[in-house]
C-alpha positions in Angstrom: 0.0 0.0 -0.1 1.4 3.3 -1.0 0.7 4.8 2.4 3.4 2.6 3.9 5.9 3.7 1.4 6.9 7.0 3.4 7.8 5.6 6.8 5.5 2.9 8.3 6.6 3.4 11.9 5.8 7.2 11.7 2.6 6.8 10.1 1.2 3.9 12.2 2.0 5.9 15.3 0.5 9.1 13.8 -2.8 7.1 13.0 -3.0 5.5 16.4 -2.6 9.0 18.2 -5.3 10.4 15.9 -7.6 7.5 16.6 -8.0 6.8 12.9 -10.5 4.1 11.9 -10.3 1.7 8.9 -13.2 3.6 7.2 -11.2 6.9 7.2 -8.4 5.0 5.4 -10.7 3.4 2.9 -12.5 6.6 2.1 -9.2 8.3 1.6 -7.5 5.8 -0.5 -10.5 5.7 -2.8 -9.6 9.3 -3.9 -6.0 8.6 -4.3 -6.0 7.7 -8.0 -7.6 11.3 -8.6 -4.9 13.0 -6.7 -2.0 11.0 -8.1 -3.0 12.1 -11.5 -2.1 15.7 -10.5 1.7 14.4 -10.1 4.0 15.7 -12.8 6.0 13.0 -14.9 8.9 11.4 -13.4 12.0 13.7 -13.0 15.6 12.7 -14.0 17.8 14.2 -11.4 21.2 13.6 -9.8 19.6 14.7 -6.7 15.9 15.6 -6.5 15.0 18.5 -4.1 12.5 18.3 -1.2 11.6 21.8 0.4 9.6 21.5 3.7 8.0 24.8 4.6 8.0 25.7 8.4 5.4 27.9 10.2 1.9 27.4 11.9 -1.4 28.4 10.7 -1.4 32.3 9.8 2.3 32.3 9.2 1.7 33.0 5.4 3.1 29.5 4.1 0.5 29.1 1.4 0.9 32.7 0.2 4.6 32.1 -0.1 4.3 28.9 -1.9 1.6 30.4 -4.2 4.0 33.2 -5.1 6.6 30.7 -5.9 4.5 28.6 -8.1 3.8 31.8 -10.2 7.2 31.4 -11.6 7.5 29.1 -14.6 10.9 27.6 -13.4 9.5 26.5 -10.0 6.3 25.0 -11.8 8.6 23.0 -14.2 10.8 21.7 -11.6 8.7 21.2 -8.3 5.5 19.6 -7.2 3.3 21.5 -4.5 2.1 19.1 -1.9 -0.4 20.9 0.4 -2.9 19.2 2.7 -5.2 22.2 2.3 -5.2 21.6 -1.5 -5.8 17.9 -0.8 -8.8 18.7 1.3 -10.1 21.2 -1.0 -10.0 18.7 -3.9 -12.3 16.2 -2.2 -15.9 16.3 -3.5 -17.2 15.1 -0.1 -15.3 17.8 1.6 -16.8 20.6 -0.7 -20.5 19.2 -0.3 -20.0 19.2 3.7 -18.6 22.7 3.4 -21.7 24.0 1.6 -24.3 22.0 3.6 -22.8 21.9 7.0 -20.1 24.8 7.3 -16.5 24.8 7.5 -16.1 23.5 11.3 -18.1 20.3 10.4 -16.6 19.9 7.0 -13.0 20.2 8.5 -13.8 17.8 11.4 -15.2 15.1 9.0 -12.3 15.3 6.4 -9.3 16.0 8.4 -8.2 12.4 9.0 -9.0 11.2 5.4 -7.1 14.2 4.1 -4.0 13.2 6.3 -4.0 9.7 4.9 -4.5 11.0 1.3 -1.6 13.6 2.0 0.9 11.2 3.2 0.1 8.6 0.7 0.6 11.1 -2.1 3.9 12.0 -0.4 4.8 8.3 -0.6 3.9 8.3 -4.5 5.8 11.5 -5.0 9.0 10.0 -3.3 8.6 6.6 -5.0 9.0 8.6 -8.5 11.7 10.9 -7.3 9.6 14.0 -7.9 11.0 17.2 -6.5 8.5 19.1 -4.5 7.6 21.9 -2.0 5.7 20.4 1.1 3.2 23.3 2.4 3.2 21.9 6.0 3.6 23.5 9.2 6.5 21.1 10.5 4.7 21.0 13.8 4.6 17.2 13.8 7.7 15.9 15.8 7.7 12.9 13.6 8.5 15.0 10.5 12.2 15.2 11.8 12.5 11.4 11.1 10.4 11.8 8.1 12.9 14.2 6.6 15.8 12.2 7.6 14.2 9.3 5.7 13.7 11.4 2.7 17.3 12.6 3.0 18.4 9.0 3.0 16.5 8.4 -0.2 18.9 10.7 -2.0 16.9 14.1 -1.8 18.5 17.3 -1.2 16.3 18.5 1.8 15.9 22.2 2.8 13.5 24.1 4.9 11.9 27.5 4.7 11.0 28.9 7.9 8.6 31.8 8.2 8.8 33.7 11.4 5.6 35.4 12.6 4.5 36.4 16.2 1.7 34.4 17.7 -0.5 37.7 17.8 -0.1 38.1 14.0 -0.9 34.3 13.4 -4.0 34.6 15.6 -5.1 37.8 13.9 -4.7 36.4 10.4 -6.5 33.2 11.1 -9.5 34.8 12.9 -9.8 37.1 9.6 -9.7 34.2 7.5 -12.0 32.0 9.6 -15.2 34.3 8.8 -14.5 34.3 5.1 -17.1 32.2 3.2 -15.7 28.8 2.2 -12.6 29.2 4.3 -11.0 26.2 6.0 -11.6 26.1 9.8 -8.6 26.6 12.0 -9.1 27.2 15.8 -7.2 29.5 18.1 -6.2 26.5 20.2 -4.6 24.9 17.0 -2.8 28.1 16.2 -1.3 28.3 19.7 -0.4 24.6 20.0 1.5 24.6 16.7 3.3 27.9 17.5 4.6 26.3 20.6 5.6 23.0 19.1 7.5 24.7 16.2 9.3 27.0 18.6 10.5 23.7 20.4 11.3 21.8 17.3 13.0 24.6 15.3 16.6 23.9 17.0 16.4 20.2 16.0 15.4 20.9 12.4 18.4 23.4 12.2 20.8 20.7 13.5 19.8 18.3 10.9 18.8 20.4 7.8 19.5 23.4 5.9 17.0 26.0 7.2 16.5 29.5 5.7 14.4 32.0 7.8 12.3 34.8 6.6 10.4 37.4 8.6 6.9 37.1 7.4 5.2 39.7 9.6 4.5 41.6 6.5 4.1 39.7 3.2 7.3 38.7 1.7 8.3 41.2 -1.1 9.6 39.9 -4.6 13.2 40.2 -3.5 12.7 37.6 -0.7 10.9 35.3 -3.2 13.7 35.6 -5.5 16.2 34.6 -2.8 13.9 31.6 -2.1 13.8 30.8 -5.9 17.6 31.1 -6.3 18.0 28.8 -3.2 15.8 25.8 -4.6 16.3 26.1 -8.3 18.6 24.2 -10.4 19.3 23.0 -14.0 20.0 19.3 -13.4 16.4 18.2 -14.0 14.6 17.0 -17.1 11.2 15.6 -17.6 10.8 12.1 -19.2 
């Protein structure tokens, strides 16, 4: 099963902690072929790249990633793996969002989205596809996950966005009331902010981490620096 191709020990522990049930897994994997079709062709590369974002809800990760993928060279070289995008691609989530609202829709589809997201990551790594992982890095198991990806021959880098807790909460509260917005609680923002603060030194010990202050949206010069740090000319589609 593709889900197990990432790191079975990490994922099994994660599922147990989240009290995931077989039905969640069955529902999720039924959607996997749809999402796998979004993966680009296989990449021939001496060393594929894996860029893991770091920052909790309200840090501006998705805005930065969207800005990066406006550039042709990034779109041609990288795949964007975002659990938000995975959730939004699920017809059942969209139906619940319309009928029940963002809180119920998020609670119903959070676990299937996690299964799908990590399964898609497994597929991506199996095919040696370079990519940017739009994820908070607030799960402690991602230290081991990234070490596993590094052992697979990937050039692993992290982009850390620095934002105060007050700014993150303000952004999330503003976003939460917008029609169709994905639900994020204040408790989640505070919890992940604390975990990231604790984990940041560990990530820096093991990986190449570049920090950017994102209290204000990054300007084009900062995006150019990120693009220069992750771009390369050693990749070709097959």
